[in-house]
TIVOVEX-125624 format. One line per 5 residues: their letters; for each residue x, y, z of C-alpha. Coordinates in Angstrom, 1 decimal. Example, Ala and Ser with C-alpha at 12.3 -4.5 7.8 and 13.67 -1.06 7.14 Angstrom:
% TIVOVEX-125624
AS = 12.3:-4.5:7.8; 13.7:-1.1:7.1
***
This chain:
% TIVOVEX-125624
XXXXX = 22.3:22.2:-47.0; 20.1:25.2:-47.6; 18.8:27.7:-44.5; 14.6:26.4:-45.2; 15.9:22.9:-46.0
XXXXX = 18.0:22.6:-42.3; 14.8:24.6:-40.9; 12.1:21.2:-41.7; 14.5:18.7:-40.7; 13.2:17.2:-38.0
XXXXX = 15.3:17.9:-34.8; 15.7:14.0:-33.1; 16.1:10.5:-34.5; 13.4:8.7:-34.4; 12.3:6.9:-31.6
XXXXX = 10.5:7.0:-28.0; 11.1:7.4:-24.3; 11.8:4.3:-22.5; 8.3:4.0:-20.3; 10.5:1.9:-17.8
XXXXX = 14.0:4.3:-17.3; 13.1:7.5:-19.6; 16.3:6.2:-21.9; 15.6:7.0:-25.4; 14.4:4.0:-27.4
XXXXX = 15.5:4.3:-31.1; 13.5:2.9:-33.5; 11.6:4.6:-36.5; 8.0:4.1:-38.7; 9.8:1.4:-40.8
XXXXX = 11.2:-0.7:-38.3; 7.5:-0.1:-36.0; 5.8:-1.8:-39.7; 8.2:-4.7:-39.4; 9.4:-5.6:-35.7
XXXXX = 6.8:-6.9:-33.1; 9.0:-6.0:-30.1; 12.0:-3.6:-29.4; 13.6:-3.7:-26.6; 15.2:-0.4:-23.8
XXXXX = 19.7:-0.3:-25.1; 19.2:1.0:-21.2; 17.1:-1.3:-19.0; 16.7:-4.1:-21.5; 12.5:-3.7:-21.3
XXXXX = 10.7:-5.3:-23.5; 8.3:-3.5:-25.4; 5.8:-5.5:-28.0; 3.1:-4.0:-29.9; -0.3:-5.4:-30.4
XXXXX = -0.5:-5.6:-33.8; -4.2:-5.6:-33.6; -5.1:-3.0:-31.6; -3.0:-0.4:-34.0; -4.1:-1.7:-37.0
XXXXX = -5.1:2.1:-37.8; -1.7:3.5:-36.7; 0.1:1.0:-38.4; -2.2:2.0:-41.9; -0.7:5.3:-41.5
XXXXX = 2.4:4.3:-40.8; 2.7:2.3:-43.7; 1.3:6.1:-46.3; 4.2:7.6:-44.1; 6.8:5.8:-45.3
XXXXX = 5.6:5.0:-49.2; 5.2:9.8:-48.6; 9.2:9.1:-47.1; 10.1:7.1:-50.5; 8.5:9.5:-53.0
XXXXX = 10.3:12.2:-51.8; 13.2:10.6:-51.6; 13.1:9.5:-54.9; 12.6:12.9:-55.8; 15.1:13.7:-54.5
XXXX = 17.3:11.3:-56.8; 15.6:13.1:-59.9; 16.1:16.1:-59.3; 19.9:16.7:-57.8
***
């Protein structure tokens, strides 16, 4: 990868800190769209996704997933 490509790459794995213990919960946008809940691997706290209250954010996430797929498709064409 070039230096420019490295500078644009994500610096951390997708996920979020657990609100209870602070451990990293590894989950990406695609998983958020299909899972209703996810758990902290350290303390076991289960987080439930309220799809009705999160509808606007989930629509935005869907657009991100579509854009990511389009980027992957373009990368494959240019290899």
